[in-house]
C-alpha positions as CSV (number, residue, x, y, z in Angstrom):
1,M,67.1,94.1,82.4
2,V,64.3,93.9,85.0
3,A,60.8,92.8,84.0
4,I,57.9,93.3,86.4
5,L,55.6,90.3,86.5
6,I,52.2,90.2,88.2
7,N,51.0,86.8,89.5
8,G,47.3,85.6,89.8
9,C,47.0,87.2,93.3
10,G,48.1,90.6,92.0
11,E,51.5,90.3,93.8
12,I,54.3,92.2,92.0
13,L,57.4,90.1,91.4
14,E,60.7,91.2,89.8
15,K,62.4,89.0,87.2
16,R,65.9,89.9,86.2
17,T,67.5,88.8,83.0
18,L,71.3,89.0,82.8
19,K,73.0,89.4,79.4
20,L,76.3,87.6,78.9
21,G,78.5,87.9,75.8
22,H,81.7,86.0,75.0
23,G,83.8,85.1,72.0
24,L,83.9,81.3,72.1
25,D,82.2,78.6,70.1
26,V,79.1,77.0,71.5
27,S,80.9,73.6,71.7
28,H,83.6,75.1,74.0
29,S,83.7,73.9,77.6
30,V,83.3,77.5,78.9
31,H,80.1,78.0,76.9
32,I,78.7,74.7,78.1
33,A,79.5,75.6,81.7
34,M,77.8,79.0,81.2
35,V,74.6,77.2,80.0
36,K,74.7,75.2,83.2
37,M,75.2,78.5,85.1
38,G,72.0,79.8,83.6
39,E,70.1,76.7,84.4
40,D,71.4,76.8,88.0
41,L,70.6,80.5,88.4
42,E,67.1,80.0,87.2
43,K,66.6,77.0,89.6
44,L,68.2,78.7,92.6
45,S,66.2,81.9,92.1
46,G,62.9,80.1,91.5
47,G,62.8,81.7,88.0
48,K,63.5,85.2,89.3
49,M,66.9,85.4,87.5
50,T,67.7,84.2,84.1
51,L,70.7,84.3,81.8
52,E,70.9,85.2,78.1
53,I,74.1,84.1,76.5
54,Y,75.5,85.5,73.3
55,P,78.5,83.4,72.1
56,S,80.9,83.6,69.2
57,Q,81.6,87.4,69.3
58,Q,78.0,88.2,68.5
59,L,78.4,91.3,70.8
60,G,82.0,92.0,69.9
61,T,85.6,91.0,70.8
62,E,86.7,90.4,74.3
63,R,88.0,94.0,74.6
64,Q,84.7,95.4,73.2
65,C,82.7,93.3,75.7
66,L,84.8,94.6,78.6
67,E,84.1,98.2,77.4
68,L,80.3,97.4,77.2
69,L,80.5,96.2,80.8
70,Q,82.2,99.4,81.9
71,I,79.4,101.5,80.5
72,G,76.7,99.2,81.7
73,S,75.5,98.1,78.3
74,L,76.3,94.4,79.0
75,D,76.1,92.5,82.3
76,M,78.7,89.8,82.1
77,T,81.5,88.5,79.9
78,K,84.3,86.0,79.8
79,V,87.8,87.2,78.9
80,S,91.3,85.8,78.9
81,V,93.6,87.3,81.5
82,G,95.8,88.4,78.6
83,V,93.1,90.9,77.5
84,L,92.0,91.8,81.0
85,E,95.5,93.1,82.0
86,N,94.8,96.1,79.7
87,F,91.9,97.0,82.0
88,A,93.1,95.7,85.4
89,P,96.9,96.0,85.4
90,K,97.7,93.6,88.3
91,M,96.2,90.8,86.3
92,K,99.2,90.8,84.0
93,V,101.1,88.8,86.7
94,L,99.1,85.7,85.7
95,G,100.3,86.0,82.1
96,L,104.0,85.7,82.9
97,P,105.7,82.7,81.2
98,F,106.4,79.7,83.3
99,L,104.9,81.3,86.4
100,F,103.1,78.2,87.5
101,R,104.8,74.9,88.1
102,D,101.7,72.9,87.0
103,R,97.9,73.0,86.9
104,E,97.5,72.2,90.6
105,H,99.8,75.1,91.5
106,S,97.7,77.5,89.3
107,F,94.4,76.4,91.0
108,K,95.9,76.9,94.5
109,V,96.8,80.4,93.5
110,L,93.6,81.3,91.7
111,D,91.2,79.8,94.2
112,G,93.2,81.1,97.2
113,P,93.7,84.6,98.7
114,I,95.9,85.9,95.9
115,G,93.6,84.9,93.0
116,Q,90.5,86.2,94.9
117,K,92.3,89.5,95.6
118,L,93.1,89.9,91.9
119,L,89.5,89.4,91.0
120,S,88.4,92.3,93.3
121,D,91.2,94.6,92.0
122,G,89.2,95.2,88.8
123,E,86.3,96.9,90.7
124,K,88.0,100.3,90.5
125,Y,87.7,99.8,86.7
126,W,84.0,98.9,86.9
127,L,84.8,95.2,86.4
128,K,84.0,92.7,89.2
129,G,85.7,89.3,88.8
130,L,83.5,86.3,89.7
131,G,85.7,83.3,89.0
132,Y,88.3,81.6,86.9
133,Y,87.7,79.0,84.2
134,D,90.4,76.6,83.2
135,A,92.0,77.5,79.9
136,G,94.9,75.1,80.2
137,S,98.4,75.9,78.9
138,R,99.2,77.9,75.8
139,S,101.6,76.6,73.2
140,F,102.8,77.6,69.7
141,Y,101.4,76.4,66.5
142,T,102.9,77.2,63.1
143,K,102.2,76.8,59.4
144,S,105.5,75.8,57.7
145,N,108.1,74.8,60.2
146,P,108.1,73.0,63.6
147,V,109.2,74.8,66.7
148,N,111.6,72.5,68.5
149,T,113.6,75.3,70.2
150,P,113.2,79.1,70.7
151,E,115.6,79.6,67.7
152,D,112.9,78.2,65.4
153,L,110.7,81.2,66.2
154,A,113.3,83.7,64.9
155,G,111.6,86.1,62.5
156,L,108.2,84.4,62.6
157,K,105.2,86.6,62.9
158,I,103.2,85.1,65.8
159,R,99.7,86.2,66.6
160,V,99.2,87.2,70.2
161,M,96.4,88.8,72.2
162,E,96.5,92.5,72.9
163,S,98.7,91.8,75.9
164,V,102.0,93.6,76.6
165,T,103.1,90.5,78.6
166,A,102.5,88.1,75.6
167,M,104.2,90.5,73.2
168,D,107.2,90.7,75.5
169,M,107.4,86.9,75.8
170,V,107.4,86.4,72.0
171,N,110.0,89.1,71.6
172,K,112.3,87.4,74.1
173,L,111.9,84.1,72.2
174,G,112.9,85.8,68.9
175,G,109.6,86.0,67.2
176,A,107.6,89.0,66.0
177,P,104.5,89.4,68.1
178,T,101.4,90.5,66.1
179,P,98.2,91.4,67.9
180,I,95.1,90.2,65.9
181,S,91.6,89.6,67.1
182,W,90.6,86.0,67.6
183,G,87.8,86.2,65.0
184,E,90.2,87.4,62.3
185,L,93.0,84.9,63.0
186,Y,91.9,82.0,60.7
187,T,92.0,84.3,57.6
188,S,95.2,85.9,58.8
189,L,96.9,82.5,59.0
190,Q,95.5,81.5,55.6
191,Q,96.7,84.7,53.9
192,G,100.1,84.7,55.5
193,V,99.6,87.8,57.6
194,V,101.1,85.7,60.5
195,D,103.1,82.5,60.4
196,G,101.6,81.1,63.5
197,A,99.9,81.7,66.9
198,E,99.7,80.4,70.4
199,N,96.8,78.9,72.3
200,N,95.5,75.9,74.2
201,P,94.5,72.6,72.5
202,P,90.7,73.0,72.5
203,S,91.0,76.6,71.1
204,F,93.4,75.3,68.4
205,Y,91.0,72.6,67.5
206,L,87.6,74.4,67.8
207,S,88.9,77.4,65.8
208,R,89.9,74.9,63.0
209,H,93.3,76.6,62.9
210,Y,94.8,73.1,62.6
211,E,93.5,73.2,58.9
212,V,96.2,75.8,58.3
213,C,98.8,75.1,60.9
214,K,100.3,71.6,60.8
215,F,102.8,71.9,63.7
216,Y,101.9,72.2,67.4
217,S,104.7,72.6,69.8
218,L,103.7,71.9,73.4
219,D,106.1,74.2,75.2
220,E,103.2,75.2,77.5
221,H,104.7,78.7,78.1
222,T,101.7,80.2,80.0
223,V,98.9,78.9,82.1
224,L,96.4,81.7,81.4
225,P,93.0,81.4,82.9
226,D,89.7,82.7,81.5
227,V,87.9,85.1,83.9
228,L,84.2,85.4,84.3
229,I,83.3,89.1,85.0
230,A,80.3,91.1,85.9
231,G,80.1,94.9,85.4
232,T,79.9,96.8,88.7
233,H,76.9,98.5,87.2
234,L,75.1,95.2,87.4
235,W,76.5,94.2,90.8
236,E,75.3,97.4,92.4
237,K,71.8,96.8,91.1
238,L,71.6,93.3,92.6
239,N,70.2,92.8,96.1
240,E,72.0,90.5,98.6
241,Q,69.9,87.5,97.8
242,E,70.4,87.9,94.0
243,R,74.2,88.1,94.7
244,V,74.1,84.9,96.7
245,W,72.2,83.1,93.8
246,L,74.6,84.4,91.2
247,K,77.8,83.5,93.2
248,E,76.4,80.0,93.8
249,A,75.6,79.5,90.1
250,V,79.1,80.8,89.2
251,K,80.8,78.4,91.7
252,N,79.0,75.4,90.3
253,S,79.8,76.5,86.7
254,V,83.5,76.8,87.5
255,I,83.7,73.3,89.0
256,Y,81.8,71.8,86.1
257,Q,83.9,73.6,83.5
258,R,87.2,72.4,85.0
259,K,86.0,68.8,84.7
260,L,84.9,69.3,81.1
261,W,88.2,70.9,80.3
262,M,90.4,67.9,81.0
263,K,88.3,65.8,78.6
264,A,88.2,68.5,76.0
265,E,92.0,68.9,76.0
266,K,92.7,65.2,75.4
267,E,90.0,65.1,72.7
268,A,91.4,68.1,70.9
269,L,95.0,66.8,70.8
270,D,93.7,63.4,69.5
271,A,91.6,65.2,66.8
272,V,94.3,67.5,65.5
273,Q,96.7,64.6,65.3
274,E,94.3,62.6,63.3
275,A,93.9,65.6,61.0
276,G,97.6,65.5,60.2
277,V,99.1,67.9,62.8
278,K,102.5,67.0,64.1
279,I,102.6,67.3,67.9
280,I,106.0,68.3,69.2
281,R,107.1,68.1,72.8
282,P,110.1,70.3,73.1
283,D,112.5,70.8,76.0
284,K,110.6,73.4,78.0
285,T,113.7,74.6,79.9
286,L,115.0,76.1,76.7
287,F,112.0,78.4,76.5
288,L,112.1,79.1,80.2
289,E,115.7,80.2,80.1
290,K,115.0,82.7,77.2
291,T,112.1,84.3,79.1
292,K,113.2,84.3,82.7
293,D,114.5,87.9,82.4
294,I,110.9,89.1,82.1
295,F,110.6,88.5,85.9
296,N,113.5,90.8,86.6
297,Q,111.9,93.6,84.7
298,Y,109.4,93.8,87.6
299,K,112.1,94.3,90.4
300,E,111.5,98.0,90.3
301,D,107.8,97.6,90.8
302,E,107.6,96.5,94.5
303,T,103.9,95.5,94.4
304,M,104.2,93.3,91.3
305,Y,107.5,91.7,92.3
306,S,106.1,90.9,95.7
307,L,103.1,89.3,94.0
308,I,105.3,87.2,91.8
309,K,107.3,86.0,94.8
310,D,104.1,85.2,96.8
311,I,102.8,83.1,93.8
312,Q,106.1,81.2,93.4
313,A,106.1,80.5,97.2
314,I,102.7,78.7,97.2
315,K,103.2,74.9,97.6
């Protein structure tokens, strides 16, 4: 949205307000970092650019927000790579289980040429990636029984995002993947529609899913970042200076969020434990062995398989 302002001397100034919608709670590190992004954007632009943030699925699910971006009805959003792969297919490489050795490896990939190229690949689908927020590692949490080995997932209905990669992974581990939107998951767990789910510690805690699920198994099967995205409809409207301001505000926001994340992760694990959740630290190699065939499925796809090898080769 562009408002035309007239100052005391009659000079015409443009003020642009960007609308950003996402599905997270206002206490989440990503939302807090977005608030900082808005403050920085206003400061950098001297008040010519401002950010309006609509959290907690006010404007729809992650998929719906992406669709709004594509038609130009929303300017920016944050989505998990797991959802984004349905719109920008190459992104699914980041959702492969046990792709990254550790957090440092993931940041080297995301902030380097591979990650930046993946951000730009969405442009042909009217989605321009701006940066990656840290979303830690995803692990399983369940209602009735602990998950110590993949065999403990046998027959369990596990909520996953609308992601072929995530569904494939849960299938390989013996579970029954069940796509359900994030906003409906608490009730679905309560009512027994699903037996468990998988996510990172802050999401497990802030969603209050720990009230229903008393077992959290830290197998850390995927390191799935959140992606900050602008619609190409917005990007094409911005002049060069506005793009510089926005990119600078995004960069500061990403650095800030990653610092917040480390603290939030520890606080979340401490809090759910205090609330009676049993934290399990299983042998991750058991889960890795069960899922490694997923990589071989991409051997026929030269582009994807080459991408996997390039990511694994980064030291």
